[in-house]
C-alpha positions as CSV (number, residue, x, y, z in Angstrom):
1,X,-17.0,10.2,16.3
2,X,-17.1,6.8,17.9
3,X,-14.7,3.9,16.9
4,X,-14.7,0.6,19.4
5,X,-12.5,-1.4,18.3
6,X,-13.5,-4.7,19.2
7,X,-15.7,-7.3,17.7
8,X,-19.2,-7.1,17.5
9,X,-18.3,-3.0,17.7
10,X,-20.7,-0.4,16.8
11,X,-18.9,2.0,14.5
12,X,-20.1,5.6,14.0
13,X,-19.1,7.1,10.7
14,X,-19.1,10.7,10.4
15,X,-20.8,10.3,7.4
16,X,-24.1,8.3,7.9
17,X,-27.5,9.9,9.2
18,X,-27.6,6.6,11.6
19,X,-24.9,4.4,13.0
20,X,-23.9,1.6,11.3
21,X,-24.0,-1.4,13.1
22,X,-21.4,-4.1,12.1
23,X,-20.6,-7.8,13.2
24,X,-17.4,-8.5,12.6
25,X,-18.5,-12.4,13.1
26,X,-16.6,-15.0,14.1
27,X,-12.7,-16.4,13.6
28,X,-13.6,-18.0,10.3
29,X,-14.3,-13.9,9.3
30,X,-18.1,-14.0,8.6
31,X,-19.5,-10.0,8.5
32,X,-22.9,-9.1,8.3
33,X,-23.7,-5.7,8.3
34,X,-27.1,-3.4,8.4
35,X,-25.6,-1.1,5.6
36,X,-27.6,-1.8,2.4
37,X,-28.7,1.9,1.3
38,X,-27.4,3.5,4.0
39,X,-27.5,7.4,3.0
40,X,-24.6,9.9,3.2
41,X,-24.7,13.3,4.7
42,X,-23.7,16.2,1.8
43,X,-20.7,18.1,2.8
44,X,-19.6,20.7,0.4
45,X,-17.0,20.4,-2.1
46,X,-16.4,16.7,-1.2
47,X,-15.9,14.4,-4.7
48,X,-18.8,12.4,-5.3
49,X,-18.3,8.6,-5.1
50,X,-18.7,5.9,-2.2
51,X,-15.3,4.0,-1.9
52,X,-14.7,0.6,-0.9
53,X,-11.1,-1.0,-0.3
54,X,-10.5,-4.6,-0.7
55,X,-7.2,-6.2,0.3
56,X,-6.6,-2.7,1.9
57,X,-3.8,-3.8,4.6
58,X,-2.8,-0.8,6.4
59,X,-4.8,2.0,4.4
60,X,-2.5,3.4,2.1
61,X,-4.8,3.3,-0.7
62,X,-7.7,4.4,1.3
63,X,-5.7,7.0,2.8
64,X,-5.3,8.8,-0.5
65,X,-8.6,8.7,-1.0
66,X,-9.9,10.2,2.3
67,X,-7.2,13.0,1.4
68,X,-8.7,14.1,-1.7
69,X,-11.7,14.4,0.4
70,X,-13.9,10.8,-0.6
71,X,-15.9,9.5,1.6
72,X,-14.7,5.7,2.2
73,X,-17.4,3.1,3.1
74,X,-15.1,0.6,4.2
75,X,-12.0,-1.7,4.2
76,X,-12.1,-5.5,3.7
77,X,-8.6,-7.7,4.5
78,X,-8.0,-10.8,5.9
79,X,-4.9,-9.3,8.2
80,X,-6.3,-8.2,11.6
81,X,-3.2,-6.6,12.5
82,X,-4.0,-4.3,10.2
83,X,-7.2,-2.8,11.8
84,X,-6.1,-0.4,13.7
85,X,-4.3,1.3,11.4
86,X,-6.8,1.2,8.9
87,X,-9.7,2.5,11.0
88,X,-7.5,5.3,13.2
89,X,-6.3,7.1,10.3
90,X,-9.3,6.2,7.7
91,X,-12.3,7.0,9.9
92,X,-14.2,4.4,8.2
93,X,-15.0,0.5,9.3
94,X,-12.5,-2.5,8.6
95,X,-13.8,-5.7,7.7
96,X,-11.8,-8.9,8.5
97,X,-12.7,-11.1,5.7
98,X,-11.0,-13.8,3.7
99,X,-11.8,-11.7,-0.1
100,X,-12.3,-15.4,-1.6
101,X,-15.7,-15.7,0.5
102,X,-16.6,-12.5,0.6
103,X,-19.8,-12.3,-1.5
104,X,-21.6,-9.5,-3.8
105,X,-24.4,-8.8,-1.8
106,X,-22.0,-8.5,1.2
107,X,-19.7,-5.6,-0.8
108,X,-23.0,-3.9,-2.0
109,X,-24.0,-3.7,1.1
110,X,-20.8,-1.6,2.3
111,X,-21.5,1.2,-0.3
112,X,-23.4,4.5,0.0
113,X,-26.6,5.2,-0.9
114,X,-27.1,7.7,-4.2
115,X,-23.5,7.7,-4.9
116,X,-20.9,6.0,-7.6
117,X,-19.6,3.3,-6.6
118,X,-15.5,3.1,-6.6
119,X,-13.9,-0.3,-5.8
120,X,-10.3,-0.2,-5.6
121,X,-7.9,-2.6,-4.0
122,X,-4.0,-4.2,-4.7
123,X,-4.5,-8.2,-4.6
124,X,-1.5,-9.2,-2.6
125,X,1.6,-9.3,-5.2
126,X,3.6,-11.9,-3.6
127,X,3.0,-14.7,-6.3
128,X,4.0,-12.0,-8.9
129,X,7.1,-11.2,-7.3
130,X,10.4,-11.3,-8.4
131,X,11.2,-12.2,-5.0
132,X,8.7,-15.1,-4.4
133,X,9.4,-17.8,-7.4
134,X,6.9,-19.9,-6.3
135,X,4.4,-20.2,-8.9
136,X,1.7,-22.3,-6.9
137,X,1.1,-19.2,-4.4
138,X,-2.6,-19.9,-4.2
139,X,-2.5,-15.9,-3.8
140,X,-3.1,-15.1,-7.5
141,X,-6.4,-16.3,-8.1
142,X,-7.6,-13.9,-5.6
143,X,-7.1,-11.4,-9.1
144,X,-9.7,-14.0,-10.3
145,X,-11.9,-13.1,-7.3
146,X,-11.9,-9.5,-8.3
147,X,-13.1,-10.0,-11.1
148,X,-15.7,-11.9,-10.2
149,X,-16.8,-9.3,-7.7
150,X,-16.5,-6.5,-10.5
151,X,-19.1,-8.5,-12.6
152,X,-21.2,-9.6,-9.9
153,X,-22.0,-5.8,-8.2
154,X,-20.9,-3.7,-11.4
155,X,-19.6,-0.7,-9.7
156,X,-19.1,2.9,-11.3
157,X,-15.1,3.0,-11.5
158,X,-12.4,0.4,-10.4
159,X,-8.8,0.5,-10.1
160,X,-6.5,-2.1,-9.1
161,X,-2.6,-1.5,-8.7
162,X,0.1,-4.3,-8.2
163,X,3.5,-5.0,-9.5
164,X,4.1,-4.5,-13.2
165,X,5.3,-8.7,-13.7
166,X,1.4,-9.5,-13.1
167,X,1.4,-8.4,-16.5
168,X,3.7,-11.9,-17.8
169,X,3.3,-14.2,-14.7
170,X,2.1,-17.3,-16.2
171,X,2.5,-15.9,-20.3
172,X,0.1,-13.4,-19.0
173,X,-3.0,-15.2,-18.8
174,X,-3.6,-14.1,-15.0
175,X,-3.9,-10.3,-16.0
176,X,-5.5,-10.8,-19.8
177,X,-8.0,-13.0,-18.4
178,X,-8.6,-10.0,-16.0
179,X,-8.9,-7.2,-18.1
180,X,-11.1,-9.5,-20.9
181,X,-13.5,-10.4,-18.2
182,X,-13.8,-6.3,-17.2
183,X,-14.4,-5.2,-21.2
184,X,-17.0,-8.1,-21.5
185,X,-18.7,-6.9,-18.7
186,X,-18.8,-3.6,-20.7
187,X,-16.1,-1.5,-18.5
188,X,-13.8,1.0,-20.4
189,X,-10.4,-0.1,-19.6
190,X,-7.0,1.6,-19.3
191,X,-3.6,0.0,-17.4
192,X,-0.2,1.1,-17.8
193,X,3.1,1.1,-16.0
194,X,3.7,4.1,-13.7
195,X,7.1,5.1,-12.6
196,X,6.7,7.0,-9.2
197,X,9.4,9.1,-9.0
198,X,7.3,11.2,-11.6
199,X,4.2,11.5,-9.5
200,X,6.3,13.4,-6.3
201,X,7.3,9.4,-4.6
202,X,10.9,9.9,-3.1
203,X,11.3,6.2,-3.7
204,X,12.3,4.3,-7.3
205,X,9.1,2.1,-7.4
206,X,7.1,0.9,-10.5
207,X,3.6,-0.1,-10.1
208,X,1.3,-1.3,-12.8
209,X,-2.1,0.9,-12.4
210,X,-5.5,-0.1,-13.8
211,X,-8.4,2.2,-14.5
212,X,-11.9,1.1,-15.6
213,X,-15.1,2.8,-15.8
214,X,-18.8,1.4,-17.0
215,X,-19.4,5.1,-18.5
216,X,-16.0,6.5,-20.4
217,X,-12.4,6.1,-21.1
218,X,-10.3,7.1,-18.0
219,X,-6.5,7.0,-17.7
220,X,-4.3,8.2,-15.4
221,X,-4.0,11.9,-14.7
222,X,0.0,13.1,-16.0
223,X,2.7,13.0,-14.0
224,X,4.0,16.2,-12.9
225,X,7.7,15.2,-11.9
226,X,10.8,15.2,-14.0
227,X,14.1,13.5,-13.3
228,X,15.8,16.5,-12.5
229,X,13.0,17.5,-10.0
230,X,12.2,13.9,-8.1
231,X,12.4,14.2,-4.7
232,X,14.8,12.7,-3.1
233,X,15.8,10.8,0.1
234,X,17.5,13.6,2.2
235,X,14.2,15.7,1.1
236,X,11.8,13.1,2.7
237,X,13.6,11.9,5.9
238,X,16.8,14.5,6.3
239,X,15.1,16.4,9.1
240,X,14.5,13.4,11.2
241,X,15.9,12.9,14.6
242,X,19.6,11.3,14.3
243,X,19.0,7.6,15.9
244,X,22.3,4.9,16.5
245,X,21.5,1.4,15.5
246,X,18.8,-0.2,18.0
247,X,18.0,3.1,19.3
248,X,13.8,4.6,19.6
249,X,13.0,7.9,19.4
250,X,11.1,8.8,22.7
251,X,9.1,11.1,21.0
252,X,7.9,8.7,18.0
253,X,7.9,5.2,18.5
254,X,7.9,4.1,15.1
255,X,11.6,5.6,14.5
256,X,13.3,3.0,15.7
257,X,16.3,0.9,14.0
258,X,16.9,-2.2,14.2
259,X,19.9,-3.5,16.4
260,X,23.0,-4.3,14.0
261,X,25.9,-7.1,14.6
262,X,29.4,-5.7,15.4
263,X,30.7,-6.9,12.1
264,X,27.5,-5.1,10.7
265,X,28.3,-1.8,12.4
266,X,31.9,-2.3,10.9
267,X,30.4,-3.1,6.8
268,X,28.0,-0.4,7.3
269,X,30.7,2.2,8.3
270,X,32.5,1.0,4.7
271,X,30.1,1.3,2.6
272,X,29.4,3.7,0.4
273,X,26.2,6.1,-0.9
274,X,25.3,4.0,-3.9
275,X,27.7,0.9,-3.8
276,X,27.6,-1.8,-2.4
277,X,29.7,-4.8,-0.3
278,X,32.3,-4.7,-3.1
279,X,33.3,-1.4,-1.6
280,X,34.7,-3.3,1.6
281,X,37.6,-4.9,2.7
282,X,38.0,-8.7,2.1
283,X,37.5,-9.6,5.8
284,X,34.2,-8.0,5.7
285,X,32.9,-9.8,2.7
286,X,30.4,-12.7,3.6
287,X,31.4,-15.7,2.5
288,X,28.5,-16.1,0.2
289,X,29.4,-13.7,-1.9
290,X,33.0,-14.4,-1.8
291,X,31.6,-17.8,-3.8
292,X,31.2,-17.2,-7.6
293,X,27.4,-18.0,-7.6
294,X,27.0,-15.1,-5.0
295,X,29.1,-12.4,-6.5
296,X,26.4,-11.0,-9.1
297,X,24.5,-10.5,-6.3
298,X,24.8,-6.5,-5.6
299,X,21.8,-5.4,-4.4
300,X,22.3,-5.9,-0.4
301,X,24.7,-4.5,2.3
302,X,24.2,-0.9,0.6
303,X,23.7,2.7,1.4
304,X,21.1,4.8,-0.2
305,X,22.1,8.0,-1.9
306,X,20.8,11.3,-0.3
307,X,20.2,13.3,-3.4
308,X,18.2,10.6,-5.5
309,X,14.6,8.8,-4.9
310,X,15.4,5.6,-2.4
311,X,15.2,2.3,-3.7
312,X,12.3,0.2,-3.7
313,X,11.1,-0.4,0.0
314,X,10.3,-3.8,0.3
315,X,8.6,-5.4,3.5
316,X,11.8,-6.0,4.8
317,X,13.5,-2.4,4.3
318,X,14.5,-2.0,8.3
319,X,17.4,-4.8,8.1
320,X,20.7,-3.3,6.5
321,X,21.4,-6.9,4.5
322,X,18.1,-6.9,2.8
323,X,18.6,-4.6,0.5
324,X,20.5,-1.0,0.0
325,X,18.7,0.3,3.0
326,X,21.3,1.5,5.1
327,X,20.7,5.6,6.1
328,X,22.8,7.6,3.7
329,X,24.9,9.5,6.3
330,X,24.0,7.7,9.9
331,X,25.3,4.0,10.6
332,X,21.8,1.8,10.8
333,X,19.2,0.8,8.4
334,X,15.8,2.8,7.6
335,X,13.7,3.1,10.9
336,X,10.3,2.1,10.4
337,X,9.2,5.6,10.4
338,X,11.5,6.2,7.8
339,X,10.2,3.5,5.5
340,X,6.6,4.8,5.9
341,X,7.7,8.4,4.8
342,X,9.3,7.2,1.6
343,X,6.3,5.3,1.1
344,X,4.5,9.0,1.0
345,X,2.6,8.1,4.5
346,X,1.9,11.2,6.2
347,X,4.5,11.4,9.3
348,X,2.2,11.1,12.3
349,X,0.1,8.0,10.5
350,X,-0.7,5.1,13.6
351,X,0.0,1.9,12.9
352,X,0.1,0.4,16.3
353,X,-2.4,1.6,18.7
354,X,-0.6,3.3,21.6
355,X,0.9,1.0,24.1
356,X,1.0,-1.9,22.0
357,X,4.5,-3.7,21.1
358,X,5.9,-2.7,17.8
359,X,7.3,-5.4,16.3
360,X,9.7,-4.5,12.8
361,X,8.4,-8.1,10.6
362,X,4.7,-7.2,11.6
363,X,5.3,-3.2,11.0
364,X,8.0,-4.0,7.7
365,X,5.1,-6.0,6.1
366,X,1.8,-3.6,6.5
367,X,4.4,-0.5,5.7
368,X,6.5,-2.5,2.3
369,X,3.0,-4.1,1.1
370,X,1.2,-0.6,1.3
371,X,0.1,1.1,-1.8
372,X,2.0,4.3,-1.8
373,X,-0.6,7.2,-0.9
374,X,1.1,9.5,-3.4
375,X,-0.3,7.2,-6.1
376,X,-3.4,7.1,-4.2
377,X,-4.2,10.6,-4.3
378,X,-3.2,10.6,-8.2
379,X,-5.9,7.8,-8.5
380,X,-8.2,9.6,-6.5
381,X,-7.8,12.7,-8.4
382,X,-8.0,10.8,-11.8
383,X,-11.8,9.2,-10.6
384,X,-12.8,12.9,-9.2
385,X,-12.5,14.3,-12.6
386,X,-13.9,11.5,-14.4
387,X,-17.1,11.6,-12.2
388,X,-17.3,15.2,-12.9
389,X,-16.8,14.7,-17.1
390,X,-19.6,12.2,-16.9
391,X,-22.0,13.9,-14.4
392,X,-22.1,10.5,-12.0
């Protein structure tokens, strides 16, 4: 398989009978692809469906579909930093493009010929997050653009994943308008808040999952885990090599932990799993937490519990002071690899090309913003069953 990761590159997909030529265009993100109606080679037992992932990021949502055997046609995202991770792990082309300027025809041209069209995506969730109170953030309009693209291209099935707070944003109008638009276009729509430990994720993360089909009702498969069988932090990352703060595993450059000041070293040694800075002696407590206004901020400077799922992995999970991201046993915050594993990425998932610099903030953003792969696999299996049920 050929995959030259440069602008104007030729990308040969293993599913094609002929090469797919993609011109990634200029810095304005223009995209031209002679992929309209491209055929797909039959593969025994492969689920029917051609998948395009918009807002694909580093490929968490796509990777779940790939692991379930789907033909992934392409991923689209504005962040060039995600190109290597998406293409290397998913064997599908990454198109750098602002979805605000993606035309319906460009999107249609990406799907494979003769397959049910499956459009999936997770629009940027920052405008709806409890960590971001800037209601003027223009990214929320990408939800509207997602709906416009659906109505203009009429894919057979769509799936959208986001934070639960999207349902409350602007008094619920943004999400309500989105679902109303889909229903008016003839889609059967279902959505629910999903607690991901119920699907095997070793992380306390809740997400809004929407599924819609032009062909009939569709609902996410039932969970298979219960509280007494939730996967734990220890089960997920307990077998990784021991690290000191600031150290790097020579066998895995992503298994690296951020440095800590001497004060924070003292703090983490005084921290209890599941506790907070309120467990410390007075001389370790930050001035902002001693003030009356800061006493309620307990969800920082904490250790995770080894025998429970982790807290929600955010884009800053690599910092001890950014949440309850202290390792259960070792005196440091989570490594980048540990955060990725808690997001259910495979242990060998590559986020940067060999020899490229590994930056905590950049990788933290890719990992923390990703759709957990285990959730994606559940979505993919649900869609596969739906396609079979309706004979698509």
